[in-house]
C-alpha positions as CSV (number, residue, x, y, z in Angstrom):
1,M,103.1,75.5,119.1
2,A,106.8,74.6,119.7
3,M,106.1,71.4,117.9
4,T,104.8,73.1,114.8
5,S,107.7,75.6,114.6
6,D,110.1,72.8,114.9
7,V,108.5,71.1,112.0
8,C,108.6,74.2,109.9
9,V,112.2,74.7,110.5
10,A,113.0,71.0,109.7
11,D,110.8,71.4,106.5
12,R,112.7,74.5,105.6
13,S,116.1,73.0,106.1
14,D,115.1,69.8,104.2
15,R,113.9,71.9,101.4
16,K,117.0,74.0,101.4
17,A,119.2,71.0,101.4
18,H,117.0,69.4,98.4
19,L,117.5,72.8,96.5
20,E,121.2,72.9,97.1
21,R,121.7,69.1,96.1
22,R,119.5,69.8,92.9
23,M,121.4,72.9,92.0
24,R,124.8,71.1,92.4
25,E,123.4,68.4,90.0
26,V,122.2,71.1,87.5
27,F,125.7,72.8,87.7
28,Q,127.6,69.4,87.3
29,A,125.5,68.3,84.3
30,N,125.4,71.7,82.5
31,A,128.3,73.9,83.4
32,Q,130.8,72.7,80.9
33,P,128.6,72.4,77.8
34,L,127.1,75.9,78.7
35,Y,130.6,77.3,79.1
36,Y,131.6,76.1,75.7
37,F,128.4,77.4,74.2
38,L,129.1,80.8,75.7
39,L,132.7,80.7,74.5
40,R,131.5,80.4,71.0
41,L,128.9,83.1,71.4
42,T,131.6,85.5,72.9
43,R,134.1,84.6,70.2
44,G,136.6,83.0,72.5
45,Q,136.5,85.7,75.3
46,A,137.0,83.2,78.3
47,G,136.4,85.9,81.0
48,T,133.2,87.0,79.5
49,A,132.0,83.5,79.0
50,E,132.7,82.7,82.6
51,D,130.7,85.7,83.7
52,L,127.8,84.8,81.5
53,L,127.9,81.3,82.9
54,Q,127.9,82.6,86.4
55,E,124.9,84.9,85.7
56,T,123.0,81.9,84.0
57,M,123.6,79.8,87.0
58,L,122.6,82.5,89.4
59,R,119.3,82.8,87.5
60,A,119.0,79.0,87.6
61,W,119.4,79.1,91.4
62,R,116.7,81.8,91.7
63,K,114.2,79.9,89.7
64,L,115.1,76.4,90.7
65,A,112.0,75.9,92.7
66,E,109.9,76.8,89.7
67,L,111.7,74.5,87.2
68,P,110.5,71.1,86.3
69,D,112.6,68.1,87.3
70,D,113.2,67.0,83.8
71,A,116.9,67.4,83.1
72,S,116.4,68.1,79.3
73,T,113.9,70.9,80.0
74,I,116.3,72.4,82.6
75,R,119.2,72.2,80.0
76,R,117.1,73.8,77.2
77,W,116.1,76.6,79.6
78,L,119.7,77.2,80.7
79,F,120.8,77.5,77.1
80,I,118.0,80.0,76.3
81,V,119.0,82.1,79.3
82,A,122.6,82.0,78.4
83,R,121.9,83.0,74.9
84,H,119.7,85.8,75.9
85,L,122.4,87.0,78.3
86,A,125.0,86.9,75.6
87,I,122.9,88.8,73.2
88,D,122.0,91.4,75.8
89,L,125.8,91.8,76.5
90,A,126.6,92.2,72.7
91,R,123.8,94.8,72.4
92,S,125.0,96.8,75.4
93,R,128.6,96.9,74.2
94,Q,127.5,97.9,70.7
95,V,125.4,100.7,72.1
96,R,128.4,101.8,74.2
97,S,130.7,101.8,71.5
98,E,128.2,103.8,69.2
99,I,127.8,106.3,72.0
100,S,131.5,106.8,72.6
101,G,131.9,107.3,68.9
102,V,129.2,110.1,68.7
103,D,130.3,113.6,68.0
104,V,128.6,115.7,70.5
105,S,130.6,118.8,69.9
106,W,127.6,120.3,68.2
107,A,125.5,119.9,71.5
108,S,126.3,123.1,73.4
109,S,124.4,125.3,75.9
110,P,121.7,127.7,74.7
111,D,124.0,130.6,75.5
112,D,126.8,129.1,73.3
113,T,124.2,128.7,70.5
114,F,123.1,132.3,70.7
115,E,126.6,133.5,70.8
116,T,127.5,131.4,67.8
117,L,124.5,132.5,65.9
118,S,125.3,136.1,66.8
119,D,128.9,135.7,65.7
120,R,127.9,134.2,62.4
121,L,125.5,137.0,61.8
122,A,128.1,139.6,62.4
123,L,130.6,137.7,60.3
124,H,128.2,137.5,57.4
125,T,127.4,141.3,57.8
126,V,131.2,142.1,57.7
127,L,131.9,139.9,54.8
128,R,129.0,141.4,52.8
129,K,130.5,144.8,53.3
130,L,133.9,143.9,52.1
131,T,135.0,144.2,48.5
132,P,135.0,140.8,46.6
133,E,138.8,140.8,46.5
134,H,139.2,141.3,50.3
135,R,136.3,138.7,51.0
136,T,138.0,136.1,48.9
137,V,141.4,136.5,50.6
138,L,139.8,136.3,54.2
139,V,137.6,133.3,53.2
140,E,140.5,131.5,51.8
141,L,142.9,132.3,54.7
142,Y,140.5,131.9,57.7
143,Y,137.6,129.8,56.6
144,R,139.5,127.4,54.3
145,D,142.6,127.6,56.4
146,A,144.9,128.0,53.5
147,S,148.3,129.4,53.6
148,V,149.3,132.5,52.0
149,A,151.1,130.7,49.3
150,E,148.1,128.4,48.6
151,V,145.8,131.5,48.4
152,A,148.2,133.3,46.0
153,A,148.3,130.2,43.8
154,R,144.5,129.6,43.8
155,I,143.5,133.1,42.8
156,G,146.5,134.0,40.7
157,I,148.1,137.0,42.6
158,P,151.5,137.4,44.3
159,E,151.8,136.5,48.0
160,G,152.5,140.1,48.9
161,T,149.1,141.0,47.5
162,V,147.4,138.4,49.5
163,R,149.1,139.7,52.7
164,S,148.1,143.2,51.8
165,R,144.6,142.3,51.1
166,S,144.4,140.4,54.2
167,F,145.7,143.3,56.3
168,Y,143.3,145.8,54.8
169,A,140.3,143.5,55.1
170,L,140.9,142.8,58.6
171,R,141.2,146.6,59.3
172,V,137.8,147.2,57.5
173,A,136.3,144.3,59.3
174,R,137.5,145.6,62.8
175,G,136.0,149.1,61.9
176,I,132.6,147.5,60.9
177,L,132.4,145.4,64.1
178,A,133.4,148.5,66.3
179,E,130.7,150.6,64.5
180,A,128.2,147.9,65.2
181,D,129.2,147.6,68.8
182,A,128.9,151.4,69.2
183,R,125.3,151.3,68.0
184,S,124.3,148.6,70.4
């Protein structure tokens, strides 16, 4: 029994030494061309090319026992793995940049959505009940965010009239909202 386990240990250590020697040969023969290939794929980003080279070699180490002994087949396999890793990295970076550029301000909680809808409905009701003159002034000032001077110029009335209509329109709007709250 002891003899068999000694043979197994010796076989394992021989196999391990063989794989380490083979990996060293694969690395020495392919690292530099792979690095330059990855450097082109990453558009000159040396750090990224080095990371991808390291990941490619790590995958080679994991699959070394399964790879054929033919050096050209191993080299072809390494370049394919390196290319796929570079593509995967580029895709993940593109997705991350797309995600970071997405406007998610519209994505709110259901409560916020209900409140927003409720506010819009109340605003619509108030605006419908105002005179066209008051409605126009409020829409220009608060919805379009125009200044008093801009509103006066757009609708052709003096600035004082814009202020007056705004004051009275807001007073009527507050009254309508207070009345609606009292009924609820």
